[in-house]
C-alpha positions as CSV (number, residue, x, y, z in Angstrom):
1,M,60.2,66.2,-60.3
2,K,61.2,69.8,-61.1
3,Y,64.9,69.0,-60.4
4,F,64.8,66.2,-63.0
5,F,63.5,68.5,-65.7
6,C,66.1,71.2,-65.0
7,N,69.1,69.0,-64.9
8,C,71.2,69.5,-68.0
9,R,73.3,66.3,-67.4
10,C,70.3,64.0,-68.0
11,F,69.8,65.7,-71.4
12,V,73.4,65.5,-72.4
13,E,74.0,61.9,-71.2
14,S,71.0,60.8,-73.1
15,G,72.4,62.4,-76.3
16,F,70.2,65.5,-76.4
17,T,71.2,69.1,-76.5
18,Y,70.5,70.9,-73.2
19,E,68.3,74.0,-73.5
20,H,67.7,75.9,-70.2
21,G,64.2,75.6,-69.0
22,K,63.2,72.9,-71.6
23,I,60.9,70.3,-70.3
24,P,61.5,66.9,-72.0
25,D,58.8,65.5,-74.1
26,G,57.6,61.8,-74.1
27,A,60.3,60.6,-76.6
28,T,63.1,62.3,-74.6
29,L,61.9,60.8,-71.3
30,S,61.6,57.4,-73.0
31,K,65.2,57.6,-74.2
32,M,66.4,58.7,-70.7
33,L,64.7,55.7,-69.2
34,E,66.0,53.4,-71.9
35,I,69.7,54.2,-71.0
36,S,69.1,54.4,-67.2
37,P,70.8,51.8,-65.0
38,I,67.4,51.4,-63.2
39,N,66.1,49.9,-66.4
40,R,68.7,47.1,-66.2
41,I,68.4,46.5,-62.4
42,D,67.4,42.8,-62.9
43,N,70.5,42.1,-64.9
44,I,73.0,43.4,-62.2
45,K,74.8,40.5,-60.5
46,A,78.1,42.2,-59.6
47,P,78.6,43.7,-56.1
48,I,77.9,47.4,-56.2
49,L,79.6,50.2,-54.1
50,L,77.7,53.5,-54.1
51,L,79.5,56.7,-52.9
52,V,77.0,59.4,-52.8
53,G,77.0,63.1,-52.0
54,K,74.0,64.4,-50.0
55,N,74.3,67.8,-51.8
56,D,74.6,66.3,-55.3
57,A,73.0,68.7,-57.8
58,R,73.7,66.3,-60.8
59,V,72.2,63.1,-59.5
60,P,69.6,63.5,-56.8
61,P,70.7,61.4,-53.8
62,S,67.2,59.9,-53.7
63,Q,67.9,58.1,-56.9
64,S,71.0,56.4,-55.4
65,L,69.1,55.5,-52.3
66,Y,66.3,54.0,-54.4
67,F,68.8,52.1,-56.6
68,H,70.5,50.7,-53.5
69,R,67.2,49.5,-52.0
70,L,66.3,47.8,-55.3
71,L,69.7,46.0,-55.4
72,L,69.3,44.8,-51.9
73,A,65.7,43.6,-52.6
74,R,67.2,41.5,-55.5
75,G,69.9,40.0,-53.4
76,V,72.8,41.9,-55.0
77,E,75.6,42.7,-52.5
78,T,75.7,46.4,-52.3
79,K,77.0,49.1,-49.9
80,L,76.1,52.8,-49.8
81,H,78.1,55.5,-48.2
82,L,76.4,58.9,-48.0
83,Y,78.6,62.0,-47.6
84,D,78.0,65.6,-46.7
85,D,79.4,66.7,-50.1
86,C,78.4,67.3,-53.7
87,H,78.6,65.1,-56.9
88,P,82.4,65.1,-57.3
89,L,82.9,64.2,-53.6
90,R,85.8,66.7,-53.5
91,K,86.2,67.4,-49.8
92,V,89.6,66.1,-48.7
93,E,88.2,64.1,-45.8
94,V,85.5,62.6,-48.0
95,E,87.9,61.8,-50.8
96,A,90.2,60.0,-48.3
97,D,87.2,58.0,-46.9
98,C,86.1,57.1,-50.4
99,L,89.6,55.8,-51.3
100,I,89.7,53.7,-48.2
101,H,86.2,52.2,-48.9
102,I,87.1,51.6,-52.6
103,A,90.3,49.8,-51.6
104,L,88.5,47.6,-49.0
105,W,85.7,46.9,-51.5
106,L,88.1,45.9,-54.3
107,G,90.2,43.9,-51.9
108,K,87.1,42.0,-50.8
109,H,85.8,41.3,-54.3
110,W,88.8,41.2,-56.6
111,N,89.6,37.5,-56.2
112,K,86.0,36.6,-56.8
113,A,85.9,38.6,-60.0
114,T,89.1,37.0,-61.4
115,E,88.2,33.4,-60.7
């Protein structure tokens, strides 16, 4: 839980100003939950491809794994690729693998989406 409180992205993406060491109050946490994709999990119908870095300091990989499991439990087609990389997935071999998986995913689902 400490990671969550120290992460400046969650403050900024929620519309709050980041202050180092600030622990969010109840209203801030409520706003973060309100805009979180996990809050809309029951409305997701589209196939979801997750490309996740094991060393992500911005979004804890555990959140992506949990999101993936919840999608599967709801019957949403989803695939998760976990890489030995950080948030931007910037290693050359990882980026190449991601591009291949994205192309395959879009190729599989594009016609379904345009029908």
